[in-house]
C-alpha positions as CSV (number, residue, x, y, z in Angstrom):
1,X,-7.8,-30.2,-6.1
2,X,-6.8,-27.4,-8.6
3,X,-4.0,-25.1,-7.6
4,X,-4.8,-21.5,-6.8
5,X,-3.5,-18.7,-9.1
6,X,-2.0,-17.1,-6.0
7,X,0.3,-19.4,-4.1
8,X,0.8,-19.5,-0.3
9,X,3.6,-17.5,1.3
10,X,6.7,-18.7,-0.4
11,X,9.9,-17.2,-1.7
12,X,9.5,-16.8,-5.5
13,X,11.8,-15.1,-8.0
14,X,9.6,-11.9,-7.9
15,X,9.7,-12.0,-4.1
16,X,13.5,-12.2,-4.2
17,X,13.6,-9.3,-6.6
18,X,11.4,-7.3,-4.2
19,X,13.7,-8.1,-1.3
20,X,16.6,-6.9,-3.4
21,X,14.7,-3.6,-3.9
22,X,14.3,-3.3,-0.1
23,X,18.0,-3.9,0.3
24,X,18.7,-1.1,-2.3
25,X,16.9,1.4,-0.1
26,X,19.8,1.9,2.5
27,X,22.3,2.2,-0.4
28,X,20.1,4.9,-2.0
29,X,19.9,6.8,1.3
30,X,23.7,6.6,1.8
31,X,24.3,8.1,-1.6
32,X,21.8,10.9,-0.9
33,X,23.4,11.7,2.4
34,X,26.8,11.7,0.7
35,X,25.5,14.1,-1.9
36,X,26.3,11.6,-4.6
37,X,23.0,12.2,-6.5
38,X,24.0,10.4,-9.7
39,X,24.6,7.2,-7.9
40,X,21.4,7.7,-5.9
41,X,19.5,8.3,-9.1
42,X,21.0,5.1,-10.6
43,X,20.0,3.1,-7.6
44,X,16.5,4.6,-7.6
45,X,16.1,3.7,-11.3
46,X,17.4,0.2,-10.7
47,X,14.7,-0.1,-7.9
48,X,12.1,1.1,-10.4
49,X,13.1,-1.3,-13.1
50,X,13.2,-4.2,-10.5
51,X,9.7,-3.2,-9.5
52,X,8.5,-3.5,-13.0
53,X,10.5,-6.8,-13.5
54,X,9.1,-8.5,-10.4
55,X,5.5,-7.7,-11.5
56,X,6.1,-8.9,-15.0
57,X,7.8,-12.1,-13.9
58,X,5.0,-12.8,-11.3
59,X,2.3,-12.5,-14.0
60,X,4.2,-14.2,-16.9
61,X,5.6,-17.1,-14.9
62,X,2.5,-17.4,-12.7
63,X,4.5,-16.8,-9.5
64,X,2.1,-14.6,-7.7
65,X,2.1,-15.2,-4.0
66,X,0.4,-14.0,-0.9
67,X,3.8,-12.8,0.4
68,X,4.3,-10.8,-2.8
69,X,1.0,-9.1,-2.3
70,X,2.3,-7.5,0.9
71,X,6.0,-7.4,0.2
72,X,5.8,-5.4,-3.1
73,X,3.8,-2.5,-1.9
74,X,5.8,-2.5,1.4
75,X,9.1,-2.2,-0.6
76,X,7.6,0.8,-2.6
77,X,6.5,2.5,0.6
78,X,9.9,2.0,2.3
79,X,11.8,3.5,-0.6
80,X,9.4,6.4,-1.0
81,X,9.2,7.2,2.7
82,X,13.0,7.0,3.1
83,X,13.5,9.2,0.0
84,X,11.1,11.9,1.1
85,X,12.4,12.0,4.7
86,X,16.0,12.1,3.7
87,X,15.5,14.7,1.0
88,X,13.6,16.8,3.5
89,X,16.3,16.5,6.3
90,X,18.9,17.6,3.8
91,X,16.8,20.5,2.6
92,X,16.4,19.3,-0.9
93,X,12.6,19.4,-0.7
94,X,10.3,21.4,1.5
95,X,9.7,19.9,5.0
96,X,5.9,19.9,4.6
97,X,6.1,17.6,1.5
98,X,7.0,14.3,3.4
99,X,4.4,15.1,6.0
100,X,1.7,15.3,3.3
101,X,2.9,12.2,1.4
102,X,3.3,10.1,4.5
103,X,0.1,11.3,6.0
104,X,-1.8,10.3,2.9
105,X,-0.3,6.8,3.1
106,X,-1.3,6.5,6.8
107,X,-4.9,7.7,6.1
108,X,-5.2,5.2,3.2
109,X,-3.9,2.4,5.4
110,X,-6.3,3.3,8.2
111,X,-9.1,3.4,5.7
112,X,-8.2,-0.1,4.5
113,X,-8.2,-1.4,8.1
114,X,-11.5,0.2,8.8
115,X,-13.0,-1.2,5.6
116,X,-11.8,-4.7,6.4
117,X,-13.1,-4.5,10.0
118,X,-16.5,-3.3,8.8
């Protein structure tokens, strides 16, 4: 029986990198709250580079997994939602902006659920 190009839910190097990105989110938020924007930007850039790295490693080393399919976009959503909400609370962006961005994500998720149920 040939192996599938997408493995079952297992902890691969790309998944570990993605978990690291999730762990970076609270650190990013702490720096934002403290007004330490340079450190927050550095953490945000590190998260972006790690996002690129996990995708590249998954494709190059054939480490795509079912867990990674869910974990990677979840990590992106967590970081972006936390960023928008925190920046809004601290009046760095208009309060309507996180509402628009998060509402868009909710509508897309609902559309996907409806599509899968249909």
